VMD Tcl script that draws the C-alpha trace (Angstrom):
set ca {
  {0.00 0.00 0.00}
  {2.91 2.36 0.75}
  {4.23 1.80 -2.78}
  {0.83 2.63 -4.30}
  {0.57 5.71 -2.11}
  {3.98 6.90 -3.23}
  {3.00 6.42 -6.87}
  {-0.24 8.35 -6.40}
  {1.64 11.13 -4.59}
  {4.22 11.31 -7.39}
  {1.49 11.59 -10.02}
  {-0.29 14.31 -8.01}
  {2.97 16.23 -7.55}
  {3.79 15.99 -11.27}
  {0.34 17.26 -12.25}
  {0.61 20.13 -9.76}
  {4.00 21.19 -11.14}
  {2.66 21.00 -14.68}
  {-0.32 23.18 -13.82}
  {1.95 25.68 -12.09}
  {4.17 25.80 -15.18}
  {1.14 26.40 -17.40}
  {0.03 29.24 -15.15}
  {3.47 30.82 -15.40}
  {3.41 30.58 -19.18}
  {-0.13 31.97 -19.27}
  {0.95 34.87 -17.08}
  {3.79 35.69 -19.48}
  {1.72 35.21 -22.61}
  {1.08 38.91 -23.13}
  {4.68 39.99 -22.57}
  {7.00 40.63 -25.49}
  {10.37 39.03 -24.99}
  {13.69 40.81 -25.45}
  {15.76 40.27 -28.58}
  {18.26 37.43 -28.13}
  {21.32 36.87 -30.34}
  {21.00 33.30 -31.68}
  {23.72 33.15 -34.34}
  {26.26 35.34 -36.09}
  {28.90 35.35 -38.79}
  {32.04 36.86 -37.31}
  {33.67 37.20 -40.74}
  {30.92 39.47 -42.08}
  {29.50 40.79 -38.78}
  {26.01 39.56 -39.70}
  {23.94 38.95 -36.57}
  {20.62 37.10 -36.22}
  {18.28 37.79 -33.30}
  {14.98 36.23 -32.21}
  {12.16 37.02 -29.83}
  {8.54 36.10 -29.08}
  {5.82 38.75 -29.27}
  {2.04 38.92 -28.87}
  {-0.03 39.26 -32.04}
  {-3.74 39.46 -31.28}
  {-4.41 36.14 -29.50}
  {-1.34 34.38 -30.84}
  {2.35 34.27 -30.05}
  {4.60 35.13 -32.97}
  {8.27 34.36 -33.50}
  {10.21 37.34 -34.82}
  {13.60 36.88 -36.43}
  {15.89 39.79 -37.30}
  {19.10 39.95 -39.30}
  {21.44 42.94 -39.01}
  {24.39 43.90 -41.22}
  {26.18 46.80 -42.90}
  {26.51 46.91 -46.71}
  {28.71 48.92 -49.03}
  {26.11 50.56 -51.23}
  {23.61 53.37 -51.51}
  {20.05 52.82 -50.15}
  {18.49 52.66 -53.63}
  {21.06 50.06 -54.76}
  {19.83 47.66 -52.08}
  {16.20 48.60 -52.62}
  {16.50 47.72 -56.33}
  {17.50 44.17 -55.39}
  {15.10 43.31 -52.59}
  {11.94 44.54 -54.37}
  {12.70 43.04 -57.80}
  {11.01 39.62 -58.19}
  {13.51 38.67 -60.89}
  {16.34 39.07 -58.37}
  {14.78 37.22 -55.45}
  {16.58 33.97 -56.18}
  {19.92 35.83 -56.03}
  {19.72 35.92 -52.26}
  {16.73 33.82 -51.16}
  {17.06 30.03 -51.10}
  {14.66 27.56 -52.75}
  {12.70 30.14 -54.79}
  {10.97 28.50 -57.76}
  {8.82 31.44 -58.87}
  {8.42 35.09 -57.92}
  {6.31 37.63 -59.82}
  {4.26 40.78 -59.43}
  {0.55 39.98 -59.73}
  {-0.82 43.50 -59.35}
  {0.73 46.96 -59.09}
  {-1.18 49.75 -57.35}
  {1.43 52.47 -57.80}
  {5.19 52.92 -57.68}
  {5.26 52.25 -53.93}
  {2.64 49.49 -53.54}
  {2.24 46.17 -55.32}
  {1.38 42.50 -54.76}
  {3.83 39.62 -55.22}
  {3.38 35.87 -55.54}
  {6.31 33.72 -54.37}
  {6.57 29.95 -54.72}
  {9.27 28.04 -52.88}
  {10.29 24.41 -53.19}
  {12.28 23.51 -50.09}
  {13.95 20.13 -49.53}
  {12.03 17.33 -47.81}
  {10.28 17.31 -45.42}
  {9.11 20.93 -45.96}
  {8.20 20.74 -49.66}
  {6.39 23.42 -51.66}
  {5.12 26.59 -49.99}
  {3.79 29.85 -51.39}
  {3.19 33.39 -50.17}
  {1.00 36.20 -51.50}
  {2.32 39.50 -50.17}
  {1.72 43.22 -50.41}
  {4.90 45.26 -50.73}
  {4.83 48.85 -49.46}
  {7.82 51.18 -49.78}
  {7.96 54.20 -47.46}
  {10.69 56.82 -47.62}
  {11.64 59.38 -45.00}
  {14.55 61.76 -44.57}
  {16.71 59.21 -42.79}
  {15.58 55.77 -43.97}
  {13.69 53.53 -46.39}
  {11.17 51.00 -45.09}
  {9.82 48.07 -47.08}
  {6.84 46.31 -45.48}
  {5.80 42.86 -46.71}
  {2.34 41.85 -45.47}
  {0.23 38.81 -46.22}
  {-2.58 39.11 -48.76}
  {-4.10 35.64 -48.73}
  {-7.29 36.22 -50.73}
  {-5.66 37.62 -53.89}
  {-4.69 34.23 -55.34}
  {-6.53 30.97 -54.51}
  {-4.63 28.30 -52.64}
  {-3.23 25.48 -54.75}
  {-3.41 21.77 -54.12}
  {-0.32 20.23 -52.50}
  {1.20 23.68 -51.84}
  {1.20 25.02 -48.31}
  {0.11 28.64 -48.10}
  {2.19 30.68 -45.65}
  {-0.61 33.02 -44.64}
  {0.78 34.13 -41.28}
  {4.07 35.55 -42.56}
  {5.16 39.18 -42.71}
  {8.51 40.93 -43.07}
  {10.11 44.36 -42.96}
  {13.29 45.86 -44.36}
  {14.80 48.94 -42.75}
  {17.58 50.61 -44.73}
  {19.43 53.43 -42.97}
  {22.30 55.38 -44.59}
  {25.47 55.37 -42.49}
  {27.71 57.25 -44.89}
  {27.67 58.18 -48.56}
  {28.22 54.57 -49.71}
  {27.29 52.53 -46.63}
  {23.93 51.43 -45.23}
  {22.79 49.68 -42.09}
  {20.22 46.95 -42.80}
  {17.65 45.37 -40.50}
  {15.57 42.55 -41.98}
  {12.79 41.34 -39.67}
  {10.40 38.44 -40.31}
  {7.39 37.39 -38.28}
  {5.21 34.29 -38.33}
  {2.47 32.76 -36.19}
  {2.61 29.54 -38.23}
  {2.61 26.55 -35.83}
  {5.85 24.59 -35.96}
  {5.52 21.25 -37.75}
  {8.51 19.77 -35.97}
  {10.05 20.16 -32.50}
  {11.78 23.52 -32.10}
  {15.05 21.86 -31.11}
  {15.12 20.19 -34.54}
  {13.60 22.96 -36.65}
  {15.22 26.12 -35.24}
  {18.85 25.35 -36.21}
  {17.79 24.71 -39.83}
  {15.71 27.89 -40.05}
  {18.46 29.98 -38.45}
  {21.09 28.58 -40.81}
  {18.92 29.32 -43.86}
  {18.15 32.85 -42.64}
  {21.85 33.57 -42.03}
  {22.84 32.12 -45.41}
  {20.29 34.33 -47.18}
  {21.79 37.39 -45.50}
  {25.27 36.25 -46.56}
  {24.18 35.78 -50.16}
  {22.61 39.24 -50.27}
  {25.75 40.78 -48.80}
  {28.02 39.05 -51.33}
  {25.83 40.19 -54.22}
  {25.68 43.82 -53.07}
  {29.30 44.17 -52.02}
  {30.71 42.72 -55.22}
  {28.88 45.32 -57.33}
}
mol new
graphics top color blue
foreach p $ca { graphics top sphere $p radius 0.5 }
foreach p [lrange $ca 0 end-1] q [lrange $ca 1 end] { graphics top cylinder $p $q radius 0.2 }
display resetview
């Protein structure tokens, strides 16, 4: 009987600790976390940060890459907003095209990606908005899911958004912040998925830097 009692007590204690943990998480659910450095390239000084934030009733993972490039703001802008140049720096892009242009600063883009197994084909329909001010250029990339119907066997990334911030540092140097956000539930455990996503994100930043700095 003592053995049974100990087992019951252990189960009760485990459940109590689990409930307390859930309460702690629930209490922190509305708090935005601080940016944390998760990886960097010491040769190029590219840094990648992550944090969790609240988006309506969901938690979203934000990822941000920071670097300095040897170019003028419009040189970088010409690359990141041109669908024909997307595959220069972004991995696994199969198709990228403008589907509707509203004006010179607003348009819609369809992007199809074919990533290696087990991810497979994914697509995004986004609205690009370019905003200029005296000291920076902002490019906002927001989801626009109803513009193009979903396709069979292609996963629609309809919780993704991104933002480029281009700030002149000198006449031929810019500081770049590229931030992405997604509330898409992870398909695989974070311990397995995060290193792959971080590596891909960092490699994309490297490819963009090589392309810009060689010009």
